[in-house]
C-alpha positions in Angstrom: -37.1 -14.3 -1.6 -37.6 -10.6 -0.8 -40.2 -9.5 1.7 -43.5 -7.8 0.5 -43.2 -4.1 0.0 -45.4 -3.2 2.9 -42.9 -4.9 5.3 -40.2 -2.6 4.0 -41.6 0.2 6.1 -41.0 -1.6 9.4 -37.5 -0.3 10.0 -37.5 3.2 11.6 -34.3 5.3 11.6 -33.9 4.4 15.3 -34.1 0.7 14.6 -31.6 1.0 11.7 -29.2 2.8 14.0 -29.8 0.0 16.6 -29.0 -2.6 14.0 -25.8 -0.8 13.1 -24.9 -0.5 16.7 -25.4 -4.2 17.5 -23.3 -5.5 14.5 -20.7 -2.9 15.6 -20.6 -4.5 19.0 -20.2 -7.9 17.4 -17.3 -6.6 15.4 -15.7 -5.3 18.6 -15.9 -8.8 20.0 -14.4 -10.1 16.7 -11.3 -7.9 17.0 -10.9 -8.3 20.7 -10.6 -12.1 20.1 -8.4 -11.6 17.1 -6.0 -9.0 18.5 -5.5 -10.5 21.9 -2.9 -12.9 20.6 -0.4 -10.1 19.8 -0.1 -9.0 23.5 0.3 -12.6 24.6 3.0 -13.7 22.0 6.0 -13.1 24.3 4.7 -15.1 27.3 3.5 -17.8 25.0 6.9 -17.9 23.3 8.7 -18.2 26.6 6.4 -21.0 28.0 6.1 -23.1 24.8 9.6 -22.3 23.5 8.5 -21.1 20.0 10.4 -19.3 17.3 9.4 -16.0 15.7 8.4 -17.9 12.5 6.0 -20.0 14.6 4.6 -17.0 16.3 4.1 -15.4 12.9 2.3 -18.5 11.7 0.0 -18.4 14.7 -0.7 -14.7 14.3 -1.2 -14.8 10.5 -1.4 -17.8 8.1 -3.0 -20.3 10.5 -5.9 -18.0 11.1 -6.1 -16.4 7.6 -6.2 -19.5 5.4 -9.4 -20.8 7.0 -10.8 -17.4 7.6 -10.5 -16.4 3.9 -11.3 -19.7 2.2 -14.4 -20.4 4.3 -15.6 -16.7 4.1 -16.7 -17.1 0.4 -19.0 -20.2 0.9 -20.4 -18.7 4.1 -21.1 -15.5 2.2 -22.8 -17.4 -0.6 -25.1 -18.9 2.0 -25.7 -15.4 3.4 -26.9 -14.2 0.0 -29.5 -16.9 0.1 -30.4 -17.5 3.8 -30.7 -15.5 7.1 -27.7 -13.3 7.5 -28.6 -12.7 11.2 -28.6 -16.4 12.1 -25.3 -16.9 10.2 -23.7 -14.0 12.1 -24.9 -15.3 15.5 -23.7 -18.9 15.0 -20.4 -17.7 13.7 -19.9 -15.5 16.8 -20.5 -18.4 19.2 -17.9 -20.5 17.3 -15.1 -18.0 17.3 -15.8 -16.9 20.9 -15.7 -20.5 22.2 -12.5 -21.3 20.2 -10.8 -18.2 21.7 -11.4 -19.6 25.1 -10.1 -22.9 24.0 -6.7 -21.2 23.1 -6.1 -21.0 26.9 -6.1 -24.8 27.1 -3.2 -25.3 24.7 -0.1 -27.0 26.0 2.0 -27.0 22.8 2.3 -25.3 19.5 0.0 -27.7 17.6 -2.8 -27.4 20.1 -2.6 -23.6 19.9 -2.5 -23.7 16.1 -5.7 -25.8 16.0 -7.5 -23.4 18.4 -6.5 -20.4 16.3 -7.7 -22.2 13.2 -11.0 -22.6 15.0 -11.2 -18.9 15.7 -10.6 -18.2 12.0 -13.4 -20.6 11.0 -15.8 -18.8 13.2 -14.8 -15.3 12.2 -15.2 -16.2 8.5 -18.9 -15.7 9.1 -18.7 -12.2 10.6 -18.1 -9.4 8.0 -19.8 -10.7 4.8 -23.3 -11.0 6.3 -22.8 -7.8 8.4 -21.8 -5.8 5.3 -24.8 -7.1 3.4 -27.1 -6.2 6.3 -25.8 -2.7 6.6 -26.1 -2.1 2.8 -29.8 -3.0 3.0 -30.3 -0.8 6.1 -28.5 2.3 4.6 -28.7 4.0 1.1 -25.5 4.5 -0.9 -25.0 8.1 0.0 -24.8 7.1 3.7 -23.3 3.6 3.3 -19.6 4.5 3.5 -20.3 6.4 6.8 -22.3 3.4 8.1 -19.7 0.9 7.1 -17.0 3.2 8.7 -19.0 3.1 11.9 -19.1 -0.6 11.7 -15.4 -0.7 11.0 -14.8 1.2 14.2 -15.0 -2.2 15.7 -11.5 -2.7 14.5 -9.8 0.1 16.6 -12.1 -0.3 19.6 -11.8 -4.1 19.6 -8.0 -3.8 19.2 -7.9 -1.2 22.0 -9.8 -3.4 24.4 -7.8 -6.5 23.3 -4.5 -4.6 23.8 -5.4 -3.3 27.2 -6.9 -6.5 28.5 -4.1 -8.5 26.9 -1.3 -6.5 28.5 -3.0 -6.4 31.9 -4.0 -10.1 31.7 -0.5 -11.2 30.7 0.9 -9.7 34.0 -2.0 -10.3 36.3 -3.8 -13.5 35.1 -1.4 -15.2 32.8 -2.0 -15.8 29.1 -4.3 -18.8 29.6 -6.9 -17.1 31.8 -6.7 -14.0 29.6 -8.0 -16.1 26.6 -10.9 -17.4 28.8 -11.7 -13.8 29.9 -12.1 -12.4 26.4 -13.7 -15.5 24.8 -16.8 -16.1 26.9 -18.6 -12.6 26.6 -19.0 -13.1 22.8 -21.4 -15.9 23.3 -23.8 -13.5 25.1 -23.5 -10.9 22.4 -24.4 -13.6 19.8 -27.6 -14.4 21.8 -28.6 -10.7 21.7 -28.0 -10.5 17.9 -30.1 -13.7 17.4 -33.0 -12.5 19.5 -33.2 -8.8 18.6 -31.8 -8.2 15.0 -34.4 -8.5 12.2 -33.5 -9.5 8.6 -34.1 -6.5 6.2 -35.5 -7.1 2.7 -32.8 -7.4 0.0 -32.3 -4.0 -1.8 -34.4 -2.1 0.8 -32.3 1.0 0.7 -31.3 1.0 -3.0 -32.7 3.5 -5.5 -36.0 2.2 -7.0 -37.3 3.1 -10.4 -40.5 5.1 -10.6 -43.3 2.7 -11.7 -47.0 3.2 -12.5 -49.6 1.0 -10.8 -49.5 -1.7 -13.5 -45.7 -1.9 -13.4 -45.7 -2.1 -9.7 -48.2 -5.0 -9.8 -46.2 -6.8 -12.4 -43.0 -6.3 -10.4 -44.5 -7.7 -7.3 -45.9 -10.7 -9.1 -42.7 -11.5 -11.0 -40.4 -14.1 -9.4 -37.4 -12.7 -7.7 -34.0 -13.6 -9.2 -31.9 -16.1 -7.3 -28.5 -15.2 -5.9 -25.8 -15.9 -8.5 -23.1 -18.5 -7.9 -19.7 -17.6 -6.5 -18.0 -18.1 -9.8 -20.5 -15.6 -11.5 -19.8 -13.0 -8.8 -16.0 -13.5 -9.1 -16.2 -13.1 -12.9 -18.4 -10.1 -12.6 -16.0 -8.4 -10.2 -12.9 -9.4 -12.1 -14.3 -7.7 -15.2 -14.3 -4.4 -13.3 -10.8 -2.9 -13.4 -11.5 -0.6 -10.5 -12.3 -3.6 -8.2 -9.1 -5.4 -9.2 -7.0 -2.3 -8.2 -9.2 -1.9 -5.0 -8.7 -5.5 -3.9 -4.9 -5.4 -4.4 -4.6 -2.0 -2.8 -6.5 -3.2 0.3 -4.6 -6.5 0.4 -1.2 -4.8 0.3 -2.3 -2.2 2.8 -3.5 -5.1 5.1 -0.1 -6.9 4.6 1.6 -3.9 6.3 -1.2 -3.4 8.8 -1.5 -7.0 10.1 2.3 -7.5 9.9 2.9 -4.5 12.0 0.0 -4.9 14.5 0.9 -8.5 15.2 4.6 -7.6 16.0 4.2 -4.2 17.7 3.9 -5.7 21.1 7.0 -7.9 20.8 8.8 -5.0 19.2 8.2 -2.7 22.2 8.9 -5.5 24.7 12.3 -6.3 23.1 13.5 -2.9 21.9 11.9 -0.5 24.5 11.8 -3.0 27.4 8.2 -2.1 28.3 6.2 -4.2 30.7 3.1 -6.0 29.4 0.7 -3.7 31.4 2.3 -0.4 30.2 2.6 -1.8 26.7 -1.1 -2.8 26.7 -2.1 0.6 27.8 0.1 2.3 25.1 -1.2 0.1 22.3 -4.8 0.6 23.5 -4.2 4.4 23.2 -2.9 3.9 19.7 -5.9 1.8 18.7 -8.3 4.2 20.2 -6.8 7.2 18.4 -7.0 5.1 15.2 -10.8 5.3 15.4 -10.5 8.9 14.2 -9.2 7.6 10.8 -11.8 4.8 10.6 -14.7 7.2 10.9 -13.0 10.0 8.9 -12.3 7.7 5.9 -16.0 7.0 5.2 -17.2 10.4 6.3 -14.7 12.3 4.1 -15.3 10.0 1.1 -19.1 10.5 1.4 -18.8 14.3 1.9 -16.2 15.0 -0.8 -17.9 12.8 -3.4 -21.3 14.4 -2.6 -19.9 17.9 -2.7 -17.9 17.5 -5.9 -20.1 14.9 -7.6 -17.0 12.8 -8.2 -17.1 9.4 -6.6 -13.4 8.8 -7.3 -12.8 10.3 -3.8 -13.7 6.8 -2.5 -10.3 5.8 -4.0 -8.4 9.0 -3.6 -9.0 9.4 0.1 -7.6 6.0 1.2 -4.8 6.2 -1.4 -3.5 9.5 -0.1 -3.7 8.4 3.5 -1.8 5.1 2.7 1.1 7.0 1.2 1.3 9.6 3.9 1.6 7.1 6.7 4.9 5.5 5.5 7.3 8.1 7.0 5.4 7.9 10.3 5.9 4.1 10.3 9.6 4.4 9.7 10.0 6.9 12.6 8.0 4.5 14.9 10.4 1.7 14.2 13.8 3.5 13.8 13.6 6.2 16.5 14.9 5.1 19.9 12.6 7.3 22.0 9.6 5.4 23.3 7.3 8.4 23.5 8.1 9.5 20.0 7.6 6.0 18.7 4.2 5.7 20.3 3.2 9.2 19.0 4.2 8.1 15.5 2.2 5.0 15.8 -0.9 7.1 16.7 -0.5 8.9 13.4 -0.1 5.6 11.6 -3.3 4.3 13.2 -5.3 7.3 12.0 -4.0 7.1 8.4 -4.0 3.3 8.4 -7.7 3.0 9.2 -8.9 5.4 6.6 -9.2 2.8 3.8 -11.8 0.6 5.6 -15.1 2.4 5.0 -14.4 3.6 1.4 -13.1 0.2 0.3 -16.1 -1.8 1.8 -18.6 0.8 0.5 -17.2 0.7 -3.1 -17.2 -3.1 -3.1 -20.9 -3.1 -2.1 -21.7 -0.4 -4.7 -20.0 -2.2 -7.6 -22.1 -5.3 -7.4 -25.8 -6.2 -7.8 -28.1 -6.7 -4.8 -27.7 -10.5 -4.4 -23.9 -10.4 -4.8 -23.2 -8.3 -1.8 -22.2 -10.8 0.9 -20.1 -12.8 -1.6 -18.5 -9.6 -3.0 -17.6 -8.6 0.6 -16.1 -12.1 1.2 -14.1 -11.8 -2.0 -12.6 -8.5 -1.0 -11.9 -9.9 2.5 -10.4 -13.1 0.9 -7.8 -11.0 -1.0 -7.3 -8.6 1.9 -6.8 -11.2 4.5 -4.9 -13.8 2.6 -2.3 -11.3 1.4 -2.5 -9.2 4.6 -3.3 -11.3 7.6 -1.9 -14.5 6.0 1.4 -13.3 4.7 2.1 -10.0 6.7 2.8 -11.4 10.2 4.6 -14.5 8.8 6.8 -12.4 6.5 7.9 -10.2 9.3 8.6 -13.2 11.6 10.7 -15.0 8.9 12.7 -11.8 8.2 13.3 -11.3 11.9 14.7 -14.9 12.2 16.8 -14.3 9.1 18.2 -11.0 10.4 18.8 -12.3 13.9 22.3 -13.7 13.3 23.4 -10.2 12.1 21.3 -7.8 14.1 20.4 -9.8 17.2 17.5 -8.4 19.2 17.3 -5.5 16.6 16.3 -7.9 13.9 12.5 -7.3 14.4 13.1 -3.5 14.0 14.5 -3.9 10.4 12.0 -6.6 9.4 9.2 -4.2 10.2 10.9 -1.3 8.3 11.1 -3.4 5.1 7.4 -4.5 5.4 6.0 -0.9 5.7 7.4 0.1 2.3 4.7 -2.1 0.7 2.2 0.7 1.5 3.7 2.8 -1.3 2.7 0.0 -3.7 -0.8 -0.1 -2.2 -1.2 3.7 -2.7 -0.4 3.3 -6.5 -3.3 0.8 -6.9 -5.8 3.1 -5.2 -4.9 5.9 -7.7 -5.0 3.5 -10.7 -8.4 2.2 -9.6 -9.9 5.7 -9.5 -9.4 6.0 -13.3 -12.0 3.3 -14.2 -14.3 3.5 -11.2 -17.0 5.8 -12.5 -17.8 3.7 -15.6 -17.9 0.5 -13.5 -20.2 2.1 -11.0 -22.6 3.4 -13.6 -23.0 -0.1 -15.1 -23.9 -1.6 -11.8 -26.3 1.2 -10.9 -28.2 0.5 -14.1 -28.3 -3.2 -13.3 -29.7 -2.7 -9.8 -32.4 -0.3 -11.0 -33.9 -3.3 -12.8 -33.8 -5.5 -9.8 -35.5 -3.4 -7.1 
């Protein structure tokens, strides 16, 4: 049930910015806990005697299956219940399970702990996206969601640096303890200070006379549709089909590469964990430029030209441009040049986040938003996080008899070519996006 109209004036610009800031901090915690594993794969491999295929399973499919499949029912709950409470409880779960990873003594124990992290993190983004969409109107939403998505590079940056330093100074077990526990305190701050906004607070409302306003307030509010209805609604929109596959294929490359970058530089460039952590932290930090620029440029270009297809064109162009930089990073023998190329990859690779999330929110009605976000994340993470790291690990094992230690280099090179396929989907999705968006805007005008 929506809040009365008079309560919709409670949220000042300062509070909206605070709300965005605190969910952003929560997303940083999310990606610190998620990305820390990459820097710890080599010491874990040595102590537990694991293969690259097993490491790929830990870094991808084990986490992604539960993360993606649980994300949809949790999102359906978020479209009906308090998004703030769901976010806070989820953060406690994934933070605690990250710490539990440090207790593992074999592959199966570590696998179960990583599954627990995935279960908790399934409740992070869908309620956060829905909250942000109610705090910020559509013409500022991509920028707001891009700021939220900055949690990815900043969280990865912190996770990389702490992971590299911790691997050398603390050991991989104590490093998991170090990054897991702080998230519980952030969850408490969210639960105690973040207020639930009314559904549709920031959407365009039709101009009504006094009688119409009274009738609208007296009318019962529509219930959130079932997951199957949201799925059918989205699947009918050709632009969303292309958007979801584009984002999924892009994430296939992104997660496949990010999971294996640390082992790649350890094996091929013989970097220490501390130096490697600092280098990858730099790469992640530079990538924040692309995360913010993706949403900002999409908002500005679409506003200036009146053409919202820029929300597809901007990430599509960036996805294609990054491919040659990725190939240089993995084929060139100079460490400095490889790191510099990865910085360019990080900028271009993060551009898609804000526009993709903003368009998903814009293409659905008010009470479909958390589920719509979960559906996009389902496709993105099942294809990307689930298959990307595992695919690279399997290829590396297959190439090892022929290429030896160089096998990981060529496995990564094959994976990055998938970005060309992703770019095509962005361009195709732009062709039907305007009509799909107009239909949804007309529907929402009747609900707010």
